C-alpha positions in Angstrom: 0.2 -0.1 0.1 1.4 3.4 -1.2 0.6 5.1 1.9 1.8 8.5 0.3 -0.7 8.3 -2.5 -3.9 7.5 -0.3 -3.0 10.6 1.7 -2.3 12.5 -1.6 -5.6 11.6 -3.0 -7.3 12.6 0.7 -6.4 16.3 0.0 -2.7 16.1 1.8 -3.8 15.1 5.3 -4.9 11.8 7.0 -5.3 10.9 10.3 -3.6 7.7 12.0 -6.8 6.1 12.7 -8.1 6.3 9.0 -5.0 5.4 7.9 -5.0 2.3 9.9 -8.7 1.7 8.7 -7.4 1.4 5.4 -5.2 -1.3 6.0 -1.7 0.6 7.1 0.5 -0.5 10.2 2.3 1.3 12.9 5.3 0.0 11.4 4.6 1.1 7.6 3.6 4.7 8.6 6.7 4.7 10.6 9.0 3.7 7.8 6.8 6.0 5.5 8.1 8.8 7.4 11.7 7.9 7.9 11.8 7.8 4.0 10.2 11.0 3.5 7.0 10.2 1.7 4.8 11.0 4.4 5.1 13.7 7.4 4.1 13.7 10.7 3.0 17.0 11.9 1.6 16.6 15.2 0.1 13.5 17.1 -2.3 11.2 15.2 -2.1 13.7 11.9 0.1 12.7 9.0 0.3 15.2 5.8 2.0 14.8 2.3 5.6 17.0 1.9 4.2 18.2 -1.4 1.7 20.5 0.6 3.0 24.4 1.4 5.5 24.7 4.5 3.3 27.6 5.9 0.0 25.2 5.3 2.0 22.6 7.3 3.4 24.7 10.0 -0.3 26.1 10.7 -1.2 22.4 10.8 1.4 21.6 13.2 0.1 23.9 15.4 -3.6 22.9 15.3 -5.2 25.0 12.8 -5.8 26.1 9.4 -3.7 28.3 7.4 -5.5 31.9 7.5 -5.3 35.7 7.0 -2.3 37.1 5.0 -0.1 33.8 4.9 -3.6 31.9 3.4 -4.0 34.9 1.2 -0.3 34.5 -0.2 -0.7 30.8 -0.7 -3.7 31.6 -3.2 -1.3 34.1 -4.9 -2.9 37.3 -3.5 -0.7 40.2 -3.8 0.4 41.6 -0.8 2.4 44.9 0.1 4.1 43.1 3.0 5.8 39.9 3.5 3.0 37.5 5.2 3.6 36.7 9.1 2.6 32.9 10.0 -1.0 32.9 11.1 -3.3 29.9 12.3 -6.9 30.0 12.6 -8.1 27.8 15.9 -11.1 26.7 17.3 -12.8 28.9 20.0 -12.2 26.4 22.5 -9.3 24.8 21.3 -5.4 26.1 22.2 -2.2 26.4 20.1 -0.1 23.4 19.7 3.5 23.8 19.9 6.6 21.8 18.9 10.2 22.1 19.9 11.7 22.4 16.3 9.6 25.8 16.0 11.3 28.9 14.8 8.4 31.0 14.1 5.6 31.2 16.5 2.5 32.2 14.6 -0.4 34.5 15.7 -3.9 32.9 16.2 -7.4 33.8 15.1 -10.1 32.3 16.7 -12.7 31.1 14.7 -16.0 28.5 15.5 -15.8 25.5 13.6 -12.1 26.7 12.6 -10.9 23.0 10.7 -7.8 22.0 12.4 -5.8 21.9 8.7 -5.7 23.3 5.6 -6.3 26.5 3.8 -9.4 28.9 4.9 -11.9 30.6 2.3 -10.3 34.1 0.8 -13.5 35.9 2.5 -12.6 34.5 5.7 -8.8 34.8 5.7 -9.4 38.9 4.6 -11.6 39.4 8.3 -8.4 37.9 9.7 -6.2 40.3 7.7 -8.3 43.3 8.2 -7.3 42.7 12.0 -3.6 42.3 11.2 -3.0 44.6 8.1 -0.7 47.2 9.2 -2.8 49.9 8.0 -5.8 50.6 5.1 -3.1 50.3 2.4 -1.9 46.9 2.7 -5.7 46.1 3.4 -6.6 47.4 0.5 -4.3 45.6 -1.7 -5.1 42.4 -0.3 -9.1 42.8 -0.8 -8.7 44.2 -4.2 -6.4 41.2 -5.3 -8.6 39.0 -4.2 -11.3 40.9 -6.1 -9.5 40.6 -9.1 -8.5 36.9 -8.8 -11.9 35.9 -8.6 -11.5 34.6 -5.0 -14.4 36.2 -3.6 -16.9 38.9 -5.0 -18.4 42.5 -3.9 -21.4 40.4 -3.2 -19.8 38.5 -0.8 -18.0 41.5 0.8 -20.7 43.3 1.2 -23.1 40.2 3.1 -19.3 40.1 5.5 -19.3 43.4 6.5 -20.5 43.7 9.3 -18.1 40.9 10.1 -15.0 43.1 9.5 -13.6 45.6 11.9 -15.4 49.0 11.8 -12.6 50.8 11.0 -11.9 48.9 7.7 -15.2 48.7 6.5 -14.8 51.9 4.4 -12.2 50.4 2.4 -13.9 47.2 1.6 -16.9 50.1 0.2 -14.0 51.4 -1.7 -12.5 48.5 -3.4 -13.0 47.7 -7.0 -12.4 44.6 -8.9 -11.2 46.0 -11.7 -7.6 46.7 -10.1 -4.8 45.2 -12.5 -2.0 45.2 -10.1 -1.1 46.2 -6.0 0.8 48.7 -7.6 -2.5 50.2 -8.9 -4.5 49.8 -5.7 -1.7 51.9 -3.9 -1.4 54.7 -6.0 -5.6 54.7 -6.0 -5.6 54.5 -2.3 -3.1 57.3 -1.9 -4.8 59.4 -4.4 -7.8 58.7 -2.9 -7.1 60.0 0.4 -6.0 63.3 -1.4 -9.8 63.6 -2.6 -8.8 62.6 -6.1 -11.1 59.5 -8.2 -9.0 57.3 -10.5 -10.5 54.9 -12.5 -8.5 51.7 -12.9 -8.0 49.5 -16.4 -9.6 52.0 -18.6 -10.1 51.3 -22.4 -9.5 54.0 -24.3 -10.6 53.8 -28.2 -7.3 54.2 -30.3 -5.1 53.9 -27.6 -5.8 50.6 -25.6 -6.1 49.9 -22.2 -4.4 51.8 -19.5 -3.7 51.0 -15.8 -5.1 54.4 -14.1 -7.2 57.5 -15.8 -8.0 60.6 -13.7 -10.2 63.3 -14.8 -10.5 63.4 -19.1 -6.9 62.7 -20.4 -4.3 62.2 -17.5 -3.1 58.8 -18.1 -1.3 56.8 -15.5 0.7 53.4 -16.2 2.8 51.5 -13.3 5.2 49.2 -14.5 6.6 46.1 -12.5 9.6 44.1 -13.0 7.9 41.9 -15.9 7.4 45.2 -18.2 11.0 45.7 -17.9 12.2 42.2 -18.5 9.7 41.8 -21.5 10.8 43.8 -24.9 7.6 43.3 -26.5 5.7 44.8 -23.5 8.1 47.6 -23.4 7.4 48.4 -27.1 3.7 48.2 -26.6 3.3 50.6 -23.7 5.7 53.1 -25.9 3.3 52.7 -28.8 0.6 53.2 -26.4 1.8 56.3 -24.6 2.4 58.1 -27.9 -1.3 57.1 -29.0 -2.2 58.8 -25.9 -0.2 61.5 -27.2 -1.6 61.9 -30.5 -5.0 62.0 -28.8 -4.0 64.8 -26.7 -3.5 63.1 -23.3 -0.8 62.6 -20.8 1.0 59.9 -20.0 2.8 59.6 -16.2 5.0 56.7 -16.0 6.4 55.0 -13.0 8.2 51.9 -12.1 7.8 49.5 -9.2 10.3 50.3 -7.2 9.2 54.2 -7.2 5.9 53.2 -5.9 6.5 51.1 -3.5 9.6 52.9 -1.7 8.5 56.3 -2.6 4.7 56.6 -3.1 4.4 60.1 -1.7 6.7 61.5 -4.2 4.5 59.4 -7.3 1.5 60.8 -5.9 3.0 64.7 -5.7 4.3 64.4 -9.3 0.2 63.1 -10.1 -0.6 66.3 -8.3 1.4 68.9 -9.6 0.2 67.4 -13.2 -3.5 68.1 -12.2 -2.5 71.6 -11.0 -1.3 72.4 -14.5 -5.0 70.9 -15.9 -3.3 67.8 -17.6 -6.3 66.0 -16.5 -8.8 68.1 -18.4 -9.1 67.4 -21.8 -9.2 69.5 -24.4 -8.6 67.2 -26.5 -10.1 63.8 -28.8 -10.1 61.9 -25.7 -13.2 64.2 -24.2 -15.4 63.0 -27.6 -14.7 59.2 -26.7 -15.9 59.1 -23.5 -19.3 57.7 -24.1 -17.6 54.9 -25.3 -14.1 54.6 -23.5 -15.3 53.6 -19.7 -15.5 49.7 -19.4 
């Protein structure tokens, strides 16, 4: 009997009693662990070594992965590196083990699973309590929406469960953000009273990251854009098209947004003071068909 295959087919986890019920012996379990085909996470619980380390770490402490760590496992864009967070039963207690280097933060949840990864909406609920500021929380919310891991309707239904201080972020968040960089800039502009549209299609130019007013385009380049010569060329062609339509493009790289966001916003506000967001061009004529 291939115990590792059995555990893998069971979702990556299996209790000792389940494996014994399938005909495994104590000696076979010990041999599988010794050979590295299974990992004994805690008393009575075995897992596949193929599972992500963070998930196994949470299960070893007696709970499911949640908060920023769970979001990161689902490829959600996070502004800051995630910490270790575990969801435990209200009446349960965290299990320790001597070789643990990073002690996790613990969230309490009724009927919390004892292993695995919590859904995105619940993970966001926990992250709302752990996020260092509204901006970090906004990045996670918009990334979840863009990835389809949750929806505005689901968040609206769950709004009352979120901390009151974070609810305004849920109301502000949209599913159109193309990246966390866009969320950071939009959020900081929002705090300055400036509304920006995400992922807007402009006839004759294409889709742009952000649009302020009628014709101020903000493009935010991650590392992939710099490394991809085709994307680099297309970006410059789009900039030229916007210019021909009478618009203005301000382009910032990801490092500038992450390390000097206030400077990025200052440049945008300075452009607005010069009226570069107010259209006197063909872009205004396309307004009826531009918004998507």
